[in-house]
Structures are given as C-alpha cells and as structure tokens.
N, CA, C and O of each residue as an XYZ file, in Angstrom:
364
protein
N      19.477     82.866     34.412
C      20.051     81.550     34.267
C      21.351     81.507     35.057
O      22.162     82.431     34.993
N      21.533     80.456     35.780
C      22.748     80.311     36.569
C      23.924     79.949     35.669
O      23.751     79.375     34.594
N      25.100     80.290     36.124
C      26.303     79.983     35.366
C      26.465     78.484     35.184
O      26.919     78.034     34.132
N      26.098     77.702     36.200
C      26.204     76.242     36.105
C      25.314     75.701     34.990
O      25.732     74.817     34.242
N      24.107     76.214     34.870
C      23.190     75.764     33.830
C      23.719     76.123     32.447
O      23.692     75.297     31.534
N      24.194     77.341     32.294
C      24.758     77.771     31.014
C      25.975     76.925     30.653
O      26.156     76.550     29.494
N      26.801     76.629     31.643
C      27.981     75.807     31.394
C      27.572     74.398     30.965
O      28.178     73.830     30.057
N      26.561     73.837     31.601
C      26.101     72.489     31.236
C      25.559     72.463     29.812
O      25.848     71.538     29.052
N      24.781     73.468     29.450
C      24.242     73.541     28.087
C      25.386     73.675     27.087
O      25.439     72.942     26.099
N      26.293     74.601     27.337
C      27.414     74.836     26.417
C      28.314     73.607     26.316
O      28.721     73.225     25.220
N      28.622     72.991     27.448
C      29.501     71.815     27.444
C      28.841     70.634     26.729
O      29.508     69.894     26.006
N      27.551     70.460     26.928
C      26.840     69.359     26.268
C      26.884     69.516     24.754
O      27.222     68.573     24.039
N      26.545     70.696     24.268
C      26.545     70.901     22.821
C      27.951     70.934     22.248
O      28.156     70.518     21.108
N      28.914     71.414     23.002
C      30.307     71.371     22.555
C      30.760     69.920     22.424
O      31.392     69.551     21.433
N      30.441     69.100     23.417
C      30.834     67.690     23.385
C      30.192     66.934     22.235
O      30.869     66.200     21.515
N      28.896     67.110     22.060
C      28.199     66.421     20.969
C      28.727     66.894     19.620
O      28.974     66.081     18.730
N      28.899     68.195     19.464
C      29.417     68.738     18.203
C      30.826     68.250     17.902
O      31.140     67.931     16.755
N      31.670     68.189     18.910
C      33.035     67.696     18.728
C      33.034     66.218     18.358
O      33.824     65.786     17.519
N      32.153     65.446     18.978
C      32.033     64.022     18.659
C      31.630     63.828     17.196
O      32.215     63.002     16.496
N      30.656     64.569     16.743
C      30.219     64.478     15.345
C      31.334     64.927     14.404
O      31.556     64.310     13.363
N      32.030     65.993     14.767
C      33.128     66.500     13.936
C      34.241     65.459     13.788
O      34.694     65.188     12.676
N      34.679     64.879     14.900
C      35.739     63.880     14.819
C      35.259     62.597     14.151
O      36.043     61.917     13.489
N      33.995     62.261     14.313
C      33.444     61.119     13.585
C      33.535     61.325     12.090
O      33.862     60.401     11.344
N      33.243     62.537     11.654
C      33.350     62.858     10.227
C      34.809     62.851      9.762
O      35.108     62.395      8.658
N      35.707     63.352     10.595
C      37.122     63.366     10.208
C      37.701     61.959     10.101
O      38.517     61.684      9.221
N      37.277     61.068     10.997
C      37.820     59.711     11.007
C      37.236     58.828      9.915
O      37.892     57.891      9.458
N      36.018     59.116      9.496
C      35.418     58.324      8.413
C      34.636     59.240      7.471
O      33.405     59.245      7.477
N      35.366     60.017      6.659
C      34.689     60.978      5.781
C      33.845     60.317      4.688
O      32.958     60.955      4.122
N      34.115     59.050      4.391
C      33.329     58.376      3.360
C      31.934     57.994      3.853
O      31.053     57.686      3.050
N      31.734     58.014      5.165
C      30.426     57.716      5.731
C      29.639     59.020      5.845
O      30.052     59.943      6.548
N      28.509     59.090      5.152
C      27.748     60.334      5.125
C      26.883     60.533      6.368
O      26.299     61.602      6.541
N      26.790     59.534      7.227
C      25.950     59.658      8.425
C      26.441     60.793      9.331
O      25.633     61.482      9.953
N      27.756     60.988      9.406
C      28.298     62.052     10.256
C      27.914     63.421      9.713
O      27.610     64.338     10.475
N      27.931     63.553      8.390
C      27.543     64.809      7.765
C      26.061     65.093      8.015
O      25.682     66.218      8.343
N      25.236     64.072      7.858
C      23.794     64.222      8.083
C      23.511     64.552      9.543
O      22.689     65.420      9.837
N      24.192     63.859     10.465
C      24.032     64.165     11.890
C      24.416     65.613     12.183
O      23.745     66.288     12.963
N      25.481     66.084     11.566
C      25.906     67.468     11.759
C      24.883     68.464     11.245
O      24.623     69.484     11.882
N      24.304     68.164     10.089
C      23.292     69.048      9.509
C      22.046     69.096     10.394
O      21.418     70.147     10.522
N      21.690     67.977     10.997
C      20.539     67.935     11.913
C      20.882     68.616     13.236
O      20.049     69.310     13.820
N      22.104     68.414     13.699
C      22.530     68.916     15.010
C      22.616     70.442     15.054
O      22.244     71.049     16.058
N      23.095     71.061     13.994
C      23.336     72.507     14.009
C      22.074     73.317     14.292
O      22.120     74.195     15.154
N      20.940     73.073     13.610
C      19.736     73.863     13.941
C      19.218     73.612     15.358
O      18.728     74.529     16.017
N      19.330     72.372     15.818
C      18.889     72.066     17.186
C      19.752     72.819     18.188
O      19.240     73.412     19.137
N      21.063     72.793     17.972
C      21.981     73.503     18.867
C      21.740     75.005     18.821
O      21.762     75.672     19.855
N      21.510     75.539     17.624
C      21.231     76.971     17.497
C      19.961     77.352     18.249
O      19.923     78.380     18.925
N      18.929     76.532     18.135
C      17.668     76.826     18.796
C      17.813     76.816     20.320
O      17.412     77.766     20.991
N      18.377     75.757     20.853
C      18.479     75.643     22.312
C      19.450     76.667     22.888
O      19.148     77.316     23.890
N      20.613     76.816     22.261
C      21.570     77.818     22.746
C      21.025     79.233     22.574
O      21.262     80.102     23.413
N      20.299     79.458     21.487
C      19.699     80.775     21.264
C      18.655     81.116     22.317
O      18.619     82.238     22.821
N      17.804     80.145     22.651
C      16.806     80.374     23.695
C      17.464     80.625     25.052
O      17.029     81.488     25.814
N      18.511     79.865     25.339
C      19.226     80.073     26.597
C      19.890     81.449     26.617
O      19.889     82.121     27.649
N      20.453     81.870     25.490
C      21.089     83.190     25.412
C      20.053     84.309     25.571
O      20.309     85.306     26.245
N      18.889     84.136     24.949
C      17.824     85.132     25.112
C      17.389     85.208     26.570
O      17.154     86.296     27.097
N      17.281     84.055     27.220
C      16.954     84.046     28.648
C      17.986     84.790     29.474
O      17.641     85.517     30.406
N      19.256     84.605     29.130
C      20.325     85.326     29.841
C      20.237     86.827     29.592
O      20.432     87.621     30.512
N      19.948     87.216     28.364
C      19.847     88.648     28.047
C      18.697     89.289     28.810
O      18.845     90.379     29.361
N      17.547     88.613     28.843
C      16.397     89.140     29.578
C      16.733     89.275     31.063
O      16.424     90.287     31.691
N      17.365     88.247     31.610
C      17.739     88.300     33.030
C      18.779     89.389     33.284
O      18.756     90.052     34.320
N      19.692     89.566     32.327
C      20.713     90.607     32.464
C      20.077     91.997     32.477
O      20.492     92.870     33.240
N      19.074     92.193     31.632
C      18.381     93.483     31.595
C      17.604     93.719     32.887
O      17.588     94.832     33.411
N      16.960     92.671     33.398
C      16.135     92.815     34.595
C      16.966     93.028     35.860
O      16.661     93.900     36.674
N      18.010     92.228     36.015
C      18.727     92.219     37.295
C      20.137     92.783     37.235
O      20.702     93.133     38.271
N      20.724     92.879     36.033
C      22.057     93.443     35.860
C      23.085     92.773     36.776
O      23.740     93.431     37.584
N      23.208     91.469     36.633
C      24.164     90.720     37.452
C      25.349     90.265     36.616
O      25.204     89.920     35.443
N      26.500     90.268     37.226
C      27.718     89.838     36.549
C      27.658     88.347     36.236
O      28.186     87.911     35.213
N      27.023     87.564     37.100
C      26.904     86.116     36.882
C      26.139     85.831     35.588
O      26.501     84.920     34.843
N      25.095     86.596     35.321
C      24.314     86.416     34.095
C      25.145     86.765     32.874
O      25.032     86.109     31.839
N      25.976     87.789     32.984
C      26.861     88.161     31.881
C      27.829     87.027     31.562
O      28.050     86.715     30.392
N      28.408     86.408     32.586
C      29.315     85.290     32.368
C      28.588     84.088     31.775
O      29.152     83.372     30.947
N      27.352     83.863     32.186
C      26.547     82.783     31.609
C      26.350     83.006     30.111
O      26.467     82.078     29.311
N      26.055     84.232     29.755
C      25.872     84.576     28.347
C      27.167     84.374     27.563
O      27.143     83.854     26.447
N      28.278     84.776     28.135
C      29.575     84.595     27.475
C      29.896     83.118     27.258
O      30.425     82.743     26.212
N      29.579     82.284     28.239
C      29.827     80.854     28.116
C      29.012     80.274     26.969
O      29.512     79.451     26.203
N      27.764     80.698     26.848
C      26.924     80.204     25.758
C      27.425     80.688     24.397
O      27.418     79.932     23.426
N      27.856     81.940     24.329
C      28.263     82.513     23.050
C      29.625     82.032     22.571
O      29.948     82.180     21.392
N      30.426     81.463     23.454
C      31.757     81.012     23.052
C      31.688     79.808     22.117
O      32.661     79.513     21.423
N      30.563     79.112     22.088
C      30.410     77.971     21.185
C      30.246     78.387     19.725
O      30.468     77.570     18.832
N      29.870     79.614     19.466
C      29.613     80.050     18.090
C      30.863     79.961     17.208
O      30.785     79.366     16.132
N      32.009     80.521     17.607
C      33.181     80.397     16.729
C      33.682     78.967     16.615
O      34.228     78.588     15.579
N      33.508     78.173     17.652
C      33.917     76.762     17.588
C      33.076     76.035     16.546
O      33.616     75.315     15.706
N      31.766     76.217     16.594
C      30.880     75.564     15.630
C      31.162     76.046     14.203
O      31.142     75.252     13.263
N      31.423     77.332     14.047
C      31.733     77.871     12.719
C      33.029     77.280     12.169
O      33.120     76.981     10.978
N      34.016     77.112     13.020
C      35.278     76.510     12.598
C      35.086     75.062     12.189
O      35.604     74.638     11.156
N      34.350     74.297     12.984
C      34.060     72.902     12.648
C      33.347     72.818     11.305
O      33.705     72.002     10.456
N      32.340     73.662     11.116
C      31.579     73.626      9.881
C      32.469     74.004      8.682
O      32.339     73.425      7.603
N      33.346     74.950      8.874
C      34.263     75.349      7.804
C      35.126     74.164      7.369
O      35.265     73.913      6.172
N      35.705     73.434      8.322
C      36.569     72.303      7.988
C      35.791     71.182      7.319
O      36.289     70.553      6.386
N      34.578     70.928      7.787
C      33.777     69.851      7.200
C      33.391     70.193      5.769
O      33.458     69.331      4.893
N      32.992     71.419      5.514
C      32.574     71.791      4.170
C      33.748     72.012      3.222
O      33.611     71.820      2.014
N      34.887     72.410      3.752
C      36.045     72.716      2.900
C      36.840     71.459      2.551
O      37.357     71.352      1.439
N      36.946     70.509      3.477
C      37.829     69.358      3.257
C      37.055     68.090      3.164
O      37.639     67.022      2.980
C-alpha cells in the first residue's frame, strides 16, 4: 500500500470521527451522535484493520520503509479514537 493511500484512509476516518466527536460535544442531549459513533467505530476498525493487514503483508514481502510508514500512519488513529471514546463515555 502506498503512503498516499494509507494517509487518505487515515485522514478520512480521522475527519469523520472528529466530526462525530465534536457533534456529540456540541449537542450531548441528541443521541444521534452517540449512535453514529457506535456505528462508525466497527466500520473504521474493519477498514483500517484490513489496510493495516495489507501493509503488514507487503512489509513482509518487500521490506520497504514506505510500507512501514504507511502502517504507522494507519495505526496512529488508534489512540485518537480511544481518547475520543473515553471522553464520550465518561462525560
């Protein structure tokens, strides 16, 4: 997987997740944001997970630094999503 593709996937899910998070923060009485977040998380996990597996397979086959950076870009969304989920469930 190219670094550009990994960046596009990561940026897309980061943007959508951030939009849902701020929507929930701005109107916590509306449960639609919470429901959207609950639906979004498994979809994001599935697509990002498949992309990460593709990067790992390519990394094993070709051992390229570009593939390693692609994998890192995809994995950086995990702590961001965990932090968002923590704030939504805690507050």
